[in-house]
C-alpha positions as CSV (number, residue, x, y, z in Angstrom):
1,X,93.4,158.6,73.0
2,X,93.7,155.1,71.6
3,X,93.3,151.5,72.7
4,X,96.5,149.7,73.5
5,X,97.8,146.5,75.0
6,X,99.8,147.0,78.3
7,X,102.2,144.2,78.9
8,X,104.4,144.2,82.1
9,X,107.0,141.5,82.8
10,X,108.0,141.9,86.5
11,X,111.0,140.3,88.2
12,X,109.8,138.5,91.4
13,X,112.1,138.5,94.4
14,X,113.6,141.8,93.3
15,X,113.1,143.8,96.6
16,X,114.7,141.1,98.8
17,X,117.5,140.5,96.2
18,X,118.4,144.2,95.9
19,X,118.1,145.0,99.7
20,X,120.0,142.0,100.9
21,X,122.9,141.6,98.4
22,X,125.9,143.7,97.3
23,X,124.7,146.7,95.3
24,X,127.2,146.5,92.5
25,X,126.7,142.9,91.4
26,X,122.9,142.9,92.0
27,X,122.7,146.0,89.8
28,X,124.6,144.2,87.0
29,X,122.5,141.1,87.3
30,X,119.1,142.9,87.2
31,X,120.4,145.0,84.2
32,X,121.2,141.9,82.3
33,X,117.8,140.3,83.0
34,X,116.0,143.4,81.9
35,X,118.0,143.4,78.6
36,X,117.0,139.7,78.2
37,X,113.3,140.6,78.6
38,X,113.5,143.4,76.1
39,X,115.5,141.3,73.6
40,X,112.8,138.5,73.7
41,X,110.1,141.0,72.5
42,X,108.4,139.3,69.5
43,X,105.0,141.1,69.7
44,X,106.5,144.3,68.4
45,X,105.9,146.0,71.7
46,X,107.1,149.4,72.5
47,X,109.2,150.0,75.7
48,X,107.7,152.9,77.7
49,X,109.7,152.6,80.9
50,X,112.2,150.5,82.8
51,X,110.7,150.5,86.2
52,X,113.4,149.1,88.5
53,X,112.3,145.4,88.4
54,X,109.9,145.6,85.5
55,X,109.5,146.6,81.8
56,X,106.4,148.6,80.8
57,X,105.6,147.6,77.3
58,X,102.6,148.8,75.2
59,X,101.2,148.3,71.7
60,X,98.6,150.5,70.2
61,X,95.8,149.0,68.1
62,X,93.7,145.9,68.4
63,X,94.5,143.5,71.2
64,X,96.8,140.6,70.2
65,X,95.2,137.2,70.6
66,X,95.5,135.1,73.7
67,X,97.6,132.6,71.7
68,X,100.1,135.4,70.8
69,X,100.3,136.6,74.4
70,X,100.9,133.1,75.7
71,X,103.6,132.6,73.1
72,X,105.3,135.9,74.1
73,X,105.1,135.0,77.8
74,X,106.6,131.6,77.1
75,X,109.5,133.2,75.1
76,X,110.4,135.7,77.7
77,X,110.1,133.1,80.6
78,X,112.4,130.7,78.8
79,X,114.9,133.4,77.9
80,X,114.9,134.7,81.4
81,X,115.5,131.4,83.1
82,X,118.0,130.2,80.5
83,X,120.1,133.2,81.3
84,X,119.9,132.6,85.1
85,X,120.9,128.9,84.6
86,X,123.8,129.9,82.4
87,X,124.8,132.5,84.9
88,X,124.8,130.0,87.8
89,X,126.9,127.6,85.6
90,X,129.4,130.3,84.5
91,X,129.7,132.5,87.6
92,X,133.0,132.6,89.5
93,X,131.9,135.1,92.1
94,X,130.2,133.8,95.3
95,X,128.9,137.0,96.7
96,X,125.2,137.0,97.9
97,X,124.0,138.5,94.7
98,X,125.7,136.1,92.4
99,X,125.0,133.0,94.4
100,X,121.3,133.7,94.9
101,X,120.4,135.2,91.5
102,X,118.9,131.8,90.4
103,X,116.1,132.3,93.0
104,X,114.7,135.2,91.0
105,X,111.5,134.7,89.0
106,X,109.2,136.5,86.6
107,X,105.5,137.3,86.4
108,X,103.4,139.0,83.7
109,X,100.5,141.4,83.9
110,X,98.5,142.0,80.7
111,X,95.8,144.7,80.4
112,X,94.0,146.4,77.5
113,X,92.4,149.8,77.6
114,X,92.5,153.4,76.4
115,X,95.7,155.4,76.8
116,X,96.8,158.9,76.0
117,X,100.2,160.4,75.5
118,X,102.2,163.2,76.9
119,X,105.5,164.5,75.6
120,X,108.4,165.1,78.0
121,X,111.7,166.4,76.5
122,X,110.4,165.2,73.1
123,X,109.9,161.7,74.4
124,X,106.3,160.4,73.9
125,X,105.0,158.7,77.1
126,X,101.7,156.9,77.6
127,X,99.4,157.8,80.5
128,X,95.9,157.2,81.6
129,X,93.7,155.1,83.9
130,X,94.5,151.9,82.0
131,X,98.1,152.2,83.1
132,X,97.1,152.8,86.7
133,X,94.9,149.6,86.6
134,X,97.8,147.6,85.1
135,X,100.2,148.7,87.9
136,X,97.6,148.0,90.6
137,X,97.3,144.5,89.3
138,X,100.9,143.8,90.1
139,X,99.9,144.0,93.8
140,X,97.6,141.0,93.7
141,X,97.2,137.9,95.9
142,X,97.7,135.2,93.3
143,X,98.9,132.0,95.1
144,X,101.8,131.5,92.7
145,X,105.2,133.0,92.4
146,X,105.4,133.1,88.6
147,X,102.2,133.6,86.6
148,X,100.5,135.3,83.7
149,X,97.6,137.6,84.7
150,X,95.1,138.7,82.0
151,X,92.7,141.5,83.1
152,X,89.0,141.1,82.3
153,X,89.3,144.1,79.9
154,X,91.9,142.2,77.9
155,X,89.9,139.0,78.0
156,X,86.8,140.8,76.8
157,X,88.8,142.2,73.9
158,X,90.0,138.8,72.7
159,X,88.2,135.5,71.8
160,X,88.6,132.5,74.0
161,X,91.3,130.0,73.1
162,X,90.0,126.8,71.3
163,X,92.6,124.8,73.2
164,X,95.5,125.6,75.6
165,X,99.1,124.4,75.0
166,X,100.2,121.5,77.2
167,X,102.0,123.8,79.6
168,X,98.9,125.9,80.2
169,X,96.1,123.7,81.5
170,X,93.6,126.6,81.8
171,X,93.0,130.0,83.3
172,X,91.6,130.6,86.8
173,X,89.3,133.5,87.5
174,X,89.9,135.9,90.4
175,X,89.4,139.6,91.4
176,X,91.1,142.2,93.6
177,X,89.7,145.2,95.5
178,X,91.9,148.3,95.0
179,X,91.5,152.0,95.6
180,X,90.2,152.3,92.0
181,X,87.5,149.7,92.7
182,X,87.2,146.0,92.0
183,X,89.2,144.6,89.1
184,X,88.6,141.1,87.8
185,X,91.1,139.0,85.9
186,X,92.2,135.5,85.0
187,X,95.6,134.0,85.7
188,X,97.8,131.1,84.8
189,X,100.6,129.7,87.0
190,X,103.8,129.3,84.9
191,X,105.6,126.5,86.8
192,X,105.0,124.0,83.9
193,X,107.3,126.2,81.7
194,X,110.3,125.0,83.7
195,X,110.4,121.9,81.6
196,X,111.4,123.9,78.5
197,X,114.3,125.7,80.1
198,X,117.5,124.0,78.8
199,X,120.3,123.0,81.1
200,X,123.4,125.1,80.9
201,X,126.4,123.4,79.2
202,X,129.2,122.3,81.6
203,X,132.3,124.5,81.3
204,X,135.3,122.9,79.7
205,X,138.6,123.0,81.6
206,X,141.7,124.1,79.7
207,X,144.4,121.5,79.4
208,X,146.9,121.2,82.3
209,X,150.6,120.5,81.9
210,X,152.5,117.9,83.9
211,X,155.0,120.5,85.4
212,X,153.3,123.9,85.9
213,X,154.9,126.8,87.6
214,X,153.4,127.2,91.0
215,X,153.5,130.3,93.2
216,X,152.3,130.6,96.8
217,X,151.5,133.6,98.9
218,X,149.6,134.1,102.2
219,X,147.8,137.4,102.1
220,X,146.7,139.1,105.3
221,X,143.1,139.7,104.2
222,X,139.8,137.8,104.1
223,X,139.1,135.7,101.1
224,X,136.3,137.8,99.6
225,X,138.6,140.9,99.5
226,X,141.5,139.0,97.9
227,X,139.1,137.3,95.4
228,X,137.7,140.6,94.3
229,X,141.2,142.0,93.7
230,X,142.2,138.9,91.7
231,X,139.1,138.1,89.8
232,X,137.8,141.7,89.0
233,X,140.0,142.5,86.1
234,X,139.6,146.2,86.7
235,X,142.1,145.8,89.6
236,X,144.7,143.7,87.7
237,X,147.0,146.6,87.0
238,X,147.3,147.3,90.7
239,X,149.3,144.1,91.4
240,X,150.6,143.1,88.0
241,X,152.5,146.1,86.6
242,X,153.2,144.3,83.3
243,X,149.6,144.8,82.4
244,X,149.5,148.1,80.5
245,X,145.9,147.8,79.4
246,X,142.9,145.5,80.0
247,X,139.8,146.1,78.0
248,X,137.0,145.4,80.5
249,X,133.3,146.3,80.3
250,X,132.5,147.9,83.7
251,X,128.8,146.9,83.3
252,X,129.6,143.1,83.1
253,X,130.6,140.8,85.9
254,X,133.6,138.6,85.1
255,X,132.5,135.0,84.5
256,X,133.5,131.9,82.7
257,X,133.7,132.6,78.9
258,X,134.3,136.3,79.3
259,X,137.0,137.5,77.0
260,X,139.1,140.6,77.2
261,X,141.8,142.3,75.1
262,X,145.0,142.9,77.1
263,X,148.4,144.6,76.6
264,X,151.1,142.8,78.5
265,X,154.7,144.0,78.1
266,X,153.8,145.7,74.8
267,X,152.2,142.5,73.4
268,X,148.5,142.2,72.7
269,X,146.9,139.1,74.0
270,X,143.4,137.8,74.8
271,X,142.5,136.8,78.3
272,X,139.5,134.5,78.7
273,X,138.1,133.5,82.1
274,X,137.7,129.8,82.4
275,X,136.6,127.1,84.9
276,X,139.0,125.6,87.3
277,X,138.9,122.3,89.3
278,X,136.1,122.3,91.8
279,X,137.1,123.2,95.4
280,X,137.1,120.2,97.8
281,X,135.8,122.4,100.7
282,X,132.7,124.7,101.0
283,X,132.8,127.6,98.7
284,X,132.9,130.1,101.6
285,X,136.4,128.8,102.5
286,X,137.8,128.1,99.0
287,X,137.5,129.7,95.6
288,X,139.0,128.9,92.2
289,X,138.9,130.1,88.6
290,X,141.2,130.1,85.6
291,X,142.3,132.1,82.7
292,X,143.3,131.1,79.2
293,X,145.7,133.6,77.7
294,X,146.0,133.4,73.9
295,X,148.4,134.9,71.3
296,X,151.3,134.8,73.8
297,X,154.6,135.3,72.0
298,X,156.6,132.0,71.5
299,X,154.1,130.0,73.5
300,X,150.7,130.5,71.8
301,X,148.3,129.7,74.6
302,X,148.8,129.7,78.3
303,X,146.5,128.4,81.1
304,X,146.6,130.1,84.6
305,X,144.7,128.8,87.6
306,X,144.0,130.8,90.8
307,X,143.2,128.8,94.0
308,X,142.2,130.8,97.1
309,X,141.6,129.3,100.5
310,X,140.7,131.0,103.8
311,X,143.3,130.2,106.4
312,X,143.8,131.6,110.0
313,X,146.5,134.1,108.7
314,X,144.2,135.4,105.9
315,X,144.0,134.0,102.4
316,X,146.3,131.4,100.9
317,X,146.8,132.1,97.2
318,X,148.2,129.5,94.8
319,X,148.8,130.4,91.2
320,X,149.5,127.7,88.7
321,X,150.9,128.5,85.2
322,X,150.4,125.7,82.7
323,X,152.4,125.7,79.4
324,X,151.2,124.0,76.2
325,X,153.3,121.2,74.7
326,X,155.7,123.0,72.5
327,X,156.9,121.8,69.1
328,X,160.4,120.4,69.1
329,X,162.1,123.4,67.6
330,X,160.7,125.6,70.5
331,X,161.5,123.4,73.4
332,X,165.0,124.8,73.7
333,X,163.3,128.1,74.7
334,X,161.4,126.5,77.6
335,X,163.9,127.3,80.4
336,X,163.9,131.0,79.2
337,X,160.1,131.0,79.1
338,X,159.7,129.5,82.5
339,X,162.2,132.0,84.0
340,X,160.3,134.9,82.3
341,X,156.9,133.8,83.6
342,X,158.3,133.0,87.0
343,X,159.6,136.5,87.3
344,X,156.2,137.9,86.1
345,X,153.8,135.9,88.2
346,X,156.1,135.6,91.2
347,X,156.5,139.4,91.4
348,X,152.8,139.9,90.8
349,X,151.8,137.6,93.7
350,X,154.2,139.3,96.0
351,X,152.9,142.7,95.0
352,X,149.4,141.5,95.7
353,X,150.4,140.5,99.2
354,X,152.1,143.9,99.6
355,X,148.9,145.8,98.8
356,X,147.1,144.2,101.6
357,X,150.0,144.4,104.0
358,X,150.1,148.1,103.3
359,X,146.4,148.5,104.0
360,X,146.7,146.5,107.2
361,X,149.6,148.6,108.5
362,X,148.0,152.0,107.6
363,X,145.4,153.0,110.3
364,X,143.5,155.2,107.9
365,X,143.2,152.6,105.1
366,X,140.8,149.7,105.2
367,X,141.1,146.5,103.2
368,X,137.8,147.5,101.4
369,X,139.4,150.8,100.4
370,X,142.4,148.9,99.0
371,X,140.1,146.9,96.8
372,X,138.0,150.0,95.8
373,X,140.9,152.2,94.8
């Protein structure tokens, strides 16, 4: 047995978020937030468990000072909310998970006590009553959504602070009655830390050309289904047969700034998701995003915009292909290039419409199955 600090950052709003939003994207978002929490560990804490919406850290030895714990709390809080602000700025998906992720928060429980260890499949795991106490303290009645809770046992093991930082005006004393008895603690609301969370930089739009290629298709499916087929790059090969390979991380949600290696017609290019002009209608009815394709033979860079709008017949899709200004010696190739890209994107848009028409006409195939296949 040894004394150890128990430090638990816990995501607030997790249960509602997971139970009321699409499973796939909520899983990715929570996974990224847990990675952010772990990466911000500056106290040399050991990760014991990932507990769904929380990380169980511990550190054996003397208790770190209150100043150290406050500093660690501040670092994780800022990293957590910086990520959420950037995600809100860079997201292209408008599903319930992606559009409500910014409402998530974080709280911290800190306890100090004696722990033992057991070994399971050669993995050393802490156990003991101190861990039980720490987990009970997560179920408190603190009148704040985001806070730092310091148990009395931790406070007794560390000297008082000479002064608090300007974002921490002072600790408030409280207690809870649990099945293990009364547990006293002090807590600090964390709302004042919001002032240190930087604003996300505004996405930069790629340049547009004066005379882009434009393709229109009306697709007999609701906008969310069409958007998933277009924006989730794992589906790109289903409607653009020229895409032989697209290197996509299945654990990441496509967003502005995401970059992927792609093989198109035996040529290796890079596809970067970009912003697009903002919709002039509510997002539920209209969606947009763009792509910058680099290393395109003869052209260099290419900008492609996707505009989707819900209409009575389904979803109206407009694809705009913007060429860069070519040097004089390459301009003679422009008619050939425009014809080539017209064949590629025009055929791809028609194939996309065909996928959903096939699903609509087949009694045993739903639109969702078309997207999932």
